[in-house]
C-alpha positions as CSV (number, residue, x, y, z in Angstrom):
1,M,17.5,-21.6,33.2
2,W,18.6,-18.4,30.8
3,I,14.7,-17.6,30.7
4,V,14.8,-16.9,34.5
5,F,17.8,-15.1,34.7
6,D,16.5,-12.9,31.9
7,F,13.4,-12.5,33.7
8,I,15.3,-11.3,36.8
9,I,17.5,-8.9,34.9
10,Y,15.0,-7.2,33.0
11,S,12.3,-7.0,36.0
12,F,15.0,-5.5,38.0
13,L,15.9,-2.8,35.6
14,L,12.3,-2.1,34.8
15,S,11.2,-2.0,38.3
16,V,14.2,-0.1,39.8
17,G,14.4,2.3,36.7
18,F,10.6,3.3,37.0
19,F,11.0,3.8,40.9
20,V,13.9,6.1,40.4
21,L,12.5,8.3,37.6
22,H,9.3,8.5,39.8
23,V,11.0,9.7,42.6
24,W,13.1,12.1,40.6
25,F,10.1,13.6,38.9
26,H,8.1,14.2,42.1
27,R,11.1,15.1,44.2
28,K,9.9,18.7,44.6
29,G,7.5,19.4,47.5
30,H,9.1,16.6,49.4
31,P,11.5,16.9,52.2
32,R,15.0,15.5,51.5
33,K,15.6,12.6,53.7
34,I,19.1,11.1,54.2
35,G,17.7,7.6,54.2
36,M,15.8,7.9,50.8
37,S,18.7,9.7,49.2
38,F,21.1,6.9,50.4
39,L,18.5,4.2,49.0
40,L,18.2,6.0,45.6
41,F,22.2,6.1,45.3
42,V,22.2,2.5,45.9
43,L,19.6,1.7,43.5
44,V,21.2,3.7,40.9
45,V,24.5,2.1,41.5
46,G,22.7,-1.3,41.3
47,W,20.8,-0.5,38.0
48,L,24.1,0.9,36.2
49,T,26.0,-2.3,37.3
50,V,23.5,-4.8,36.3
51,F,22.8,-2.8,32.9
52,Y,26.7,-2.5,32.4
53,G,27.4,-6.2,33.0
54,S,24.4,-7.5,31.0
55,F,24.6,-5.2,28.0
56,I,28.0,-3.6,27.6
57,E,30.9,-5.7,29.3
58,S,29.4,-9.1,28.1
59,H,30.1,-7.8,24.4
60,R,33.4,-5.7,25.1
61,L,35.7,-8.3,23.3
62,V,39.4,-8.0,24.3
63,I,42.5,-9.8,23.2
64,N,44.7,-11.1,26.0
65,H,48.3,-11.3,25.1
66,Q,50.3,-13.8,26.6
67,S,53.9,-15.5,26.4
68,I,55.4,-18.8,27.5
69,E,58.8,-20.6,26.9
70,L,58.6,-24.4,26.6
71,S,62.5,-24.5,25.7
72,S,65.6,-22.8,27.1
73,E,67.0,-23.2,23.5
74,R,64.4,-21.3,21.6
75,S,64.5,-22.0,17.8
76,Q,61.0,-21.2,16.8
77,T,58.1,-19.2,18.0
78,L,54.5,-20.4,17.6
79,R,51.4,-17.9,17.7
80,V,48.7,-19.4,19.1
81,A,44.9,-18.1,19.3
82,L,42.7,-19.9,22.0
83,L,39.0,-19.5,22.2
84,S,36.6,-21.1,24.2
85,D,33.0,-21.2,25.8
86,I,31.4,-19.4,22.4
87,H,27.8,-20.7,23.7
88,M,25.8,-19.9,20.6
89,G,22.2,-19.7,21.7
90,P,20.1,-17.3,23.5
91,Y,22.5,-14.6,24.2
92,K,24.9,-14.6,21.3
93,K,24.6,-15.5,17.6
94,S,26.4,-15.5,14.5
95,A,26.7,-11.5,14.4
96,W,28.8,-11.7,17.5
97,L,30.7,-14.8,16.2
98,K,31.6,-12.7,13.2
99,Q,33.1,-10.1,15.3
100,V,35.2,-12.7,17.4
101,V,36.4,-14.5,14.1
102,S,37.4,-11.2,12.6
103,Q,39.4,-10.3,15.6
104,V,41.2,-13.7,15.7
105,M,42.1,-13.3,12.1
106,E,43.7,-9.9,12.6
107,Q,46.0,-11.7,15.2
108,Q,47.5,-13.5,12.3
109,P,47.9,-16.4,14.4
110,D,50.0,-19.6,13.3
111,I,47.5,-22.1,14.8
112,I,44.0,-22.0,16.3
113,F,42.4,-23.9,19.3
114,L,38.9,-23.9,20.0
115,A,38.4,-25.2,23.7
116,G,34.7,-26.6,23.6
117,D,31.1,-25.3,24.6
118,F,30.1,-24.2,21.4
119,V,26.3,-24.3,22.0
120,T,24.1,-23.4,25.0
121,S,20.7,-24.8,24.9
122,S,19.9,-27.2,21.9
123,S,21.6,-28.7,18.9
124,D,19.7,-26.2,16.7
125,D,22.3,-23.8,18.1
126,V,25.0,-25.3,15.7
127,K,23.4,-23.1,13.0
128,W,24.9,-20.1,14.4
129,L,28.5,-21.5,14.1
130,D,28.9,-20.5,10.5
131,P,31.5,-17.7,10.8
132,L,34.0,-20.3,12.2
133,K,34.4,-21.1,8.4
134,E,36.7,-18.1,8.2
135,L,39.1,-19.1,10.7
136,K,42.4,-20.1,8.8
137,A,46.0,-20.5,10.2
138,P,49.0,-22.0,8.7
139,Y,49.0,-25.0,11.1
140,G,45.4,-25.6,11.1
141,V,42.4,-25.0,13.5
142,Y,41.4,-27.7,16.2
143,A,38.7,-28.2,18.4
144,V,37.6,-30.4,21.2
145,T,34.0,-30.8,22.6
146,G,32.8,-29.2,25.8
147,N,30.3,-30.3,28.4
148,H,27.4,-28.4,26.9
149,E,27.5,-30.2,23.7
150,Y,26.7,-33.5,25.8
151,H,24.2,-31.8,28.4
152,V,22.0,-30.8,25.4
153,Q,22.5,-34.0,23.2
154,A,24.2,-31.7,20.7
155,A,27.8,-33.4,20.6
156,L,27.4,-35.1,17.3
157,A,25.6,-32.3,15.6
158,T,28.4,-29.9,16.8
159,I,31.2,-32.4,15.7
160,D,29.6,-32.6,12.5
161,K,29.3,-28.9,11.9
162,L,32.6,-28.1,13.0
163,K,34.2,-30.5,10.4
164,S,31.8,-29.2,7.8
165,L,33.4,-25.7,8.5
166,G,36.9,-27.2,7.9
167,I,38.0,-27.6,11.7
168,R,39.8,-30.6,12.9
169,V,38.0,-31.9,16.1
170,L,40.3,-33.8,18.1
171,E,38.3,-36.4,20.0
172,N,40.6,-38.4,22.3
173,E,43.2,-38.5,19.6
174,Q,46.4,-36.6,18.5
175,K,48.4,-35.3,15.8
176,K,51.9,-34.4,15.0
177,I,52.9,-31.2,13.2
178,L,56.3,-29.9,12.2
179,I,57.0,-26.5,13.1
180,G,60.1,-25.5,11.6
181,D,62.6,-28.0,12.9
182,K,60.4,-29.0,15.8
183,M,58.0,-31.8,16.0
184,I,54.9,-31.0,18.2
185,T,52.2,-33.5,19.4
186,L,48.8,-31.9,19.5
187,A,46.6,-34.0,21.7
188,G,42.7,-33.1,22.1
189,V,40.5,-34.8,24.9
190,S,36.9,-35.1,24.6
191,D,34.9,-33.3,27.6
192,I,36.0,-35.3,30.7
193,W,32.6,-35.2,32.2
194,F,31.3,-37.5,29.4
195,E,33.6,-39.1,26.8
196,G,37.1,-38.1,27.5
197,D,39.7,-40.6,27.9
198,L,43.0,-38.7,28.6
199,K,45.0,-42.2,28.8
200,K,43.7,-42.8,25.2
201,T,44.6,-39.3,24.2
202,L,48.0,-39.3,25.3
203,A,48.9,-43.0,24.3
204,N,52.6,-43.6,23.2
205,V,53.6,-40.1,24.0
206,T,57.3,-40.1,25.2
207,D,59.3,-37.7,27.4
208,S,61.1,-36.4,24.4
209,E,58.0,-35.1,22.9
210,T,56.7,-31.5,23.1
211,V,52.9,-32.0,23.9
212,F,50.2,-29.3,23.4
213,L,47.0,-30.8,25.3
214,L,43.6,-29.0,24.3
215,A,40.9,-29.8,26.9
216,H,37.7,-28.1,28.0
217,N,37.6,-28.7,31.5
218,P,41.0,-27.9,33.6
219,D,40.1,-30.8,36.0
220,V,41.8,-32.7,33.4
221,M,45.0,-31.6,35.4
222,M,43.9,-34.1,38.1
223,D,44.4,-36.9,36.0
224,P,48.3,-38.2,36.4
225,E,48.3,-38.8,32.4
226,S,48.2,-35.1,32.4
227,Q,51.8,-34.7,33.4
228,K,52.8,-35.8,29.8
229,A,51.8,-32.5,28.4
230,D,54.1,-29.5,28.5
231,L,51.1,-27.1,27.7
232,V,47.7,-27.4,28.7
233,L,45.0,-25.0,27.2
234,A,41.3,-25.1,28.8
235,G,38.5,-22.9,29.3
236,H,35.0,-23.9,31.0
237,T,35.2,-21.6,34.1
238,H,34.4,-18.6,32.3
239,G,36.5,-16.9,35.0
240,G,33.5,-16.9,37.0
241,E,31.9,-14.6,34.9
242,I,31.0,-12.2,37.6
243,R,34.2,-11.0,39.6
244,L,34.9,-8.4,42.2
245,P,38.4,-6.8,42.4
246,W,40.5,-8.5,45.3
247,I,37.9,-11.3,45.7
248,G,37.7,-12.9,42.2
249,P,35.0,-15.0,41.0
250,V,31.6,-14.4,42.9
251,P,29.8,-17.7,41.9
252,P,31.4,-21.1,42.6
253,L,33.4,-22.5,39.7
254,P,32.2,-25.7,38.2
255,T,35.6,-27.6,38.9
256,K,37.1,-29.8,41.2
257,L,40.2,-27.7,41.1
258,G,38.6,-24.9,43.1
259,R,38.3,-21.3,42.9
260,A,41.9,-20.6,42.9
261,Y,42.2,-22.1,39.4
262,D,39.8,-19.5,37.7
263,K,41.7,-18.1,34.8
264,G,45.1,-17.3,33.5
265,W,48.5,-19.2,34.0
266,F,49.0,-22.0,36.4
267,V,51.7,-24.8,37.0
268,F,50.2,-27.8,38.1
269,N,52.4,-31.1,38.4
270,Q,55.0,-29.3,36.4
271,S,52.8,-28.8,33.6
272,R,51.8,-25.3,32.5
273,L,48.1,-24.6,32.5
274,F,46.1,-21.9,30.7
275,I,42.5,-21.2,31.4
276,T,40.5,-18.7,29.3
277,S,37.4,-17.2,30.7
278,G,36.1,-17.5,27.2
279,V,34.0,-15.4,24.9
280,G,30.4,-16.4,25.6
281,E,28.1,-16.9,28.7
282,S,25.6,-19.6,29.7
283,G,23.4,-19.0,32.8
284,T,22.9,-15.2,33.3
285,R,24.1,-13.0,30.2
286,A,26.1,-10.8,32.3
287,R,29.9,-10.4,33.0
288,L,31.8,-7.9,35.4
289,F,35.2,-7.2,35.7
290,N,35.9,-10.1,33.2
291,P,35.2,-9.3,29.6
292,P,35.1,-11.9,26.9
293,E,38.7,-12.5,25.7
294,I,40.7,-13.7,22.7
295,V,43.9,-15.2,24.0
296,V,47.1,-14.8,21.8
297,I,50.0,-16.8,23.1
298,E,53.6,-16.4,21.7
299,V,55.1,-19.9,22.6
300,A,58.8,-20.3,22.4
301,L,59.9,-23.7,21.3
């Protein structure tokens, strides 16, 4: 599919570019017509928009700082870095991921979460994941699988690769960590379109526990089991990739929650949900009004 999108993008840029240049260099001797001038204006704006979205904004990495209180009696603050939808493959490779990892480490996170979709088109894409070995945090680096790992039969290869890079992959399981005087339950569910089992993931969790749930797809919130989590971190939507002011995502989102749950903070059945728009692209290479992001969340415990 990415080949089709690239063919459309490059064909548009080349054909419109040649046409505009031809008209510009042959403008002398031709009467000026309002219709032609308007057409040229529209074509130039369209060309600049497609070029900017495809080759500039999609590489304009930003740091999205957020904060949330999970306790009214704050005793600890946890600095969380969240990455999702890395999508190594035809558009982005190790050079891009090195930039992302460098920016993450500059934020000095206490813990790092990777919310799935590491590859795009095949299991061969895992070879571009090596820069992830530089991710280090006092409380560890944790990951879950995304739907793309399963779509292209790369789940096992991706899990093995991540483990070889020192990353703990949570496959429908949980781990308890002590942060200061607070015990936190970290739960990670595999992609819910495939091998995800939220009941197993949150088994034996009690109401007194503070639970972080890492999931790729925010539709995990539609499972009543998700109410056991205090904070849910997800990706998958890409924020729509292409967005317009006051309108939001242009393409339909790949979720049952609907377009209202595109990116950012939400409250769902009393659980707090954050959806990141991710750092990579699938389908088209373009982003618009929605640059790739690293999310840093200050969590008050």
